[in-house]
Every structure is written in C-alpha cells, then in structure tokens.
C-alpha positions as CSV (number, residue, x, y, z in Angstrom):
1,X,9.1,-15.0,10.5
2,X,7.7,-18.4,9.7
3,X,5.0,-18.0,12.3
4,X,3.2,-15.2,10.5
5,X,4.0,-15.2,6.8
6,X,2.5,-18.6,5.9
7,X,-0.9,-17.2,7.1
8,X,-0.8,-13.9,5.4
9,X,-3.0,-13.6,2.3
10,X,-1.0,-14.5,-0.8
11,X,-3.8,-13.8,-3.3
12,X,-3.0,-10.4,-4.7
13,X,0.1,-9.9,-2.6
14,X,3.8,-10.8,-3.0
15,X,5.6,-10.9,0.3
16,X,9.2,-10.7,-1.1
17,X,10.8,-7.9,-3.1
18,X,12.2,-8.0,-6.6
19,X,15.5,-8.7,-4.8
20,X,14.0,-11.8,-3.2
21,X,14.1,-10.3,0.3
22,X,11.1,-10.5,2.6
23,X,9.1,-7.4,3.4
24,X,8.4,-8.5,6.9
25,X,11.2,-8.8,9.5
26,X,11.2,-11.6,12.1
27,X,10.6,-9.2,15.0
28,X,7.7,-7.5,13.3
29,X,6.2,-10.8,12.3
30,X,6.3,-11.8,16.0
31,X,4.6,-8.6,17.1
32,X,1.8,-9.0,14.6
33,X,1.5,-12.7,15.3
34,X,1.0,-12.1,19.0
35,X,-1.7,-9.5,18.3
36,X,-3.6,-11.7,15.9
37,X,-3.2,-14.8,18.0
38,X,-2.7,-13.9,21.7
39,X,-3.5,-17.5,22.8
40,X,-0.7,-19.0,20.6
41,X,-2.9,-21.2,18.5
42,X,-2.9,-21.4,14.8
43,X,-4.0,-18.4,12.7
44,X,-6.6,-19.2,10.1
45,X,-5.4,-17.6,6.8
46,X,-9.0,-16.3,6.3
47,X,-8.8,-14.5,9.7
48,X,-5.4,-13.0,8.7
49,X,-6.9,-11.7,5.5
50,X,-9.9,-10.2,7.4
51,X,-7.5,-8.5,9.7
52,X,-5.5,-6.9,6.9
53,X,-8.8,-5.8,5.3
54,X,-10.1,-4.4,8.6
55,X,-7.1,-2.2,9.3
56,X,-7.3,-0.5,5.9
57,X,-11.0,-0.2,5.9
58,X,-10.7,1.6,9.3
59,X,-8.0,3.8,8.0
60,X,-9.7,5.0,4.9
61,X,-12.4,7.3,6.4
62,X,-9.7,8.9,8.6
63,X,-7.4,9.8,5.7
64,X,-7.9,13.6,6.3
65,X,-6.3,13.2,9.7
66,X,-2.9,12.1,8.4
67,X,-1.6,15.6,7.9
68,X,-2.4,16.5,11.5
69,X,-0.7,13.4,13.1
70,X,2.5,11.5,12.9
71,X,2.2,8.1,11.2
72,X,2.5,6.4,14.7
73,X,-0.3,8.6,16.1
74,X,-2.5,8.0,13.1
75,X,-2.1,4.2,13.0
76,X,-2.5,4.0,16.8
77,X,-5.9,5.7,16.3
78,X,-6.7,3.1,13.5
79,X,-5.6,0.3,15.8
80,X,-8.0,1.5,18.5
81,X,-10.9,1.1,16.0
82,X,-9.8,-2.5,15.0
83,X,-10.4,-5.2,17.6
84,X,-7.4,-7.3,16.8
85,X,-5.0,-4.4,16.7
86,X,-6.0,-2.7,20.0
87,X,-2.6,-3.5,21.7
88,X,-0.3,-2.9,18.8
89,X,1.9,0.2,19.0
90,X,1.0,2.8,16.3
91,X,4.6,2.7,14.9
92,X,4.3,-1.1,14.5
93,X,1.0,-0.9,12.8
94,X,2.2,1.8,10.5
95,X,5.3,-0.3,9.6
96,X,3.0,-3.2,8.9
97,X,0.9,-1.1,6.6
98,X,4.0,-0.1,4.6
99,X,4.9,-3.7,4.1
100,X,1.4,-4.7,3.1
101,X,1.4,-1.9,0.5
102,X,4.8,-3.0,-0.7
103,X,3.5,-6.6,-1.1
104,X,0.5,-5.4,-3.0
105,X,2.4,-3.1,-5.3
106,X,5.0,-5.8,-6.0
107,X,2.2,-8.2,-7.0
108,X,0.5,-5.6,-9.2
109,X,3.9,-4.8,-10.9
110,X,4.2,-8.5,-11.7
111,X,0.7,-8.6,-13.2
112,X,1.5,-5.5,-15.3
113,X,4.8,-7.0,-16.5
114,X,3.0,-10.1,-17.9
115,X,0.4,-7.8,-19.6
116,X,3.2,-5.7,-21.1
117,X,4.7,-8.9,-22.7
118,X,1.3,-9.4,-24.5
119,X,1.4,-13.1,-23.6
120,X,-1.4,-15.5,-24.2
121,X,-3.4,-15.5,-20.9
122,X,-3.1,-19.3,-20.8
123,X,0.7,-19.0,-20.6
124,X,0.5,-16.6,-17.6
125,X,0.5,-18.1,-14.1
126,X,-3.1,-18.2,-12.9
127,X,-2.4,-15.9,-9.9
128,X,-1.0,-13.2,-12.2
129,X,-3.9,-13.1,-14.6
130,X,-5.7,-10.4,-12.7
131,X,-4.9,-7.6,-10.3
132,X,-7.6,-8.1,-7.7
133,X,-8.5,-11.4,-6.0
134,X,-9.9,-10.6,-2.6
135,X,-11.6,-8.0,-0.5
136,X,-8.3,-7.4,1.3
137,X,-6.8,-6.4,-2.1
138,X,-9.6,-3.9,-2.6
139,X,-9.3,-2.5,0.9
140,X,-5.6,-1.8,0.4
141,X,-6.2,-0.3,-3.1
142,X,-9.0,2.0,-1.9
143,X,-6.8,3.3,1.0
144,X,-3.8,4.0,-1.3
145,X,-6.1,5.7,-3.9
146,X,-7.7,7.9,-1.2
147,X,-4.3,8.7,0.3
148,X,-2.8,9.7,-3.1
149,X,-5.9,11.7,-4.1
150,X,-5.7,13.6,-0.9
151,X,-2.0,14.3,-0.6
152,X,-0.5,13.6,-4.0
153,X,2.9,12.0,-4.6
154,X,5.3,14.7,-3.6
155,X,3.8,16.2,-0.4
156,X,5.4,16.2,3.0
157,X,2.6,14.0,4.3
158,X,3.1,11.5,1.5
159,X,6.9,11.4,2.2
160,X,6.3,11.1,5.9
161,X,3.9,8.2,5.7
162,X,5.1,6.3,2.6
163,X,8.5,7.7,1.4
164,X,10.4,7.0,-1.8
165,X,8.9,4.4,-4.1
166,X,6.6,1.4,-3.9
167,X,9.0,-0.9,-2.2
168,X,10.7,1.7,-0.1
169,X,11.6,1.1,3.5
170,X,11.1,-2.6,3.5
171,X,13.0,-3.6,0.4
172,X,15.6,-0.9,0.9
173,X,16.1,-2.0,4.6
174,X,16.5,-5.6,3.5
175,X,19.1,-4.7,0.9
176,X,21.0,-2.6,3.5
177,X,20.9,-5.5,6.0
178,X,22.5,-7.8,3.4
179,X,25.0,-5.1,2.1
180,X,23.5,-5.1,-1.3
181,X,23.5,-2.0,-3.4
182,X,20.0,-1.2,-4.6
183,X,18.9,0.5,-7.8
184,X,18.2,4.2,-7.7
185,X,14.5,4.9,-7.3
186,X,12.9,7.4,-9.7
187,X,10.4,9.9,-8.4
188,X,7.3,9.6,-10.5
189,X,3.8,10.8,-10.7
190,X,2.2,14.0,-11.9
191,X,1.0,15.5,-8.7
192,X,-2.2,14.9,-6.7
193,X,-4.4,12.1,-7.9
194,X,-2.2,11.2,-10.8
195,X,-3.2,8.1,-12.6
196,X,0.0,7.5,-14.5
197,X,2.3,4.6,-13.8
198,X,5.7,6.0,-13.4
199,X,8.4,3.5,-12.3
200,X,6.4,2.0,-9.5
201,X,5.7,5.3,-7.8
202,X,2.0,4.7,-8.6
203,X,0.4,1.8,-10.3
204,X,-3.1,2.2,-11.6
205,X,-4.8,-1.2,-11.7
206,X,-7.9,-1.0,-13.9
207,X,-10.3,-3.8,-14.1
208,X,-13.2,-3.9,-16.6
209,X,-15.7,-4.1,-13.7
210,X,-14.2,-1.6,-11.3
211,X,-12.7,1.8,-11.2
212,X,-8.9,2.3,-11.2
213,X,-7.2,2.1,-7.9
214,X,-3.8,3.6,-7.2
215,X,-1.0,1.8,-5.4
216,X,1.8,3.9,-3.8
C-alpha cells in the first residue's frame, strides 16, 4: 500500500476510517499504482490528484446510465473516457471510487465535528478549517451530489453502487479483516436530493462561496 497512498491527495481527504483502518487495500493500491505509473517511476502527487479529479469529472455526465448498468460496467465505461484508467477493470475502478468517496466523507465529518464544537478557528488544525481544498474535492462532491439527486438515498441503484453508510464496504471490510465488531450504521436521509446530514448517510458541505454538495 505504501506505493500509492503517499501520492494520493490528502487535502480534503482522509484515507483511514474512524477505526484507523486504511480505506485502500494493498492489492488495490497496486492495481491503481500500475495504471497511474506503468513505467514504475514515481507518481507526482499533483498527477494523482488530477487522475482522481478526471475519473469523477468523466463519471458525472454519465450519471443517468447507472441504473441501466452494473457498477463494473458503468465504471469500465468511465475508465474508457479517462486516459490513465483505460486498462483498469470496471470493478476495480468502481471499488476505487467507493474508497475515494469514503476518504472524502470521513474528512468532511471531521470538519463538521470541529464546527459542532464551536471552537475558535485558530485552535482547529489548518486542514480541518474548511471543507473544500482542491478541484479533486469538488469533482467528488459534484459526482455524489448528482448521484444522490438522481437516485436518492434508498433506491436499488444507490444501494447497488454505494451501499450502507459513508464508510461502508471499505471500513466495514477492514473491521471484518481484523475481527473487530463495528457500530451499527443508521439509515439516514429523507429521499431523493435530501440535504439533511443524518449519521453520515449524507453530509452537506456548504461554503459561503459555493452551493452545497452532498457526500454519500
């Protein structure tokens, strides 16, 4: 895992769960690493950030196709539109998207937690003083907002692509691997396009200079 994670964008993402388990498995890290860096050099962190942004920007205009395809089929189609992801299996790219969304959601929950404590901004770690830091953050937020607006929180399509709660699949898998009992996830949300934060099912991250964006 060490060959990919240090190069993933850390501004606006948190790559470990609240249980301190990594969202990306070593095998998946290797698959993505080989796609981003086929010549086995050193990935520029800026390039990795651009790659994350590119996959979500390519996915967003295709959101209406999700209900007509399996997640693997959909993300294979996305990969075909993104140069660095041409040779990644759709299932791997879908799994990577889930982990990226989990990393983004976990970060946003941390920011919100500091805000809920009504702390003096000076006392908040700099990285947690705002929700959005980069264009990659925005690309993930726009994708999740479009997806939720289109399919809601309780639809078959939503459960097929991004089941359970924010950190589902990745954090849950990590806990199972280590034999740790996880907390029960609550099902939240108020239906399609809900803007209410309900136990990390959907986090609305409003900035004074931009519209709210939902995170699954």
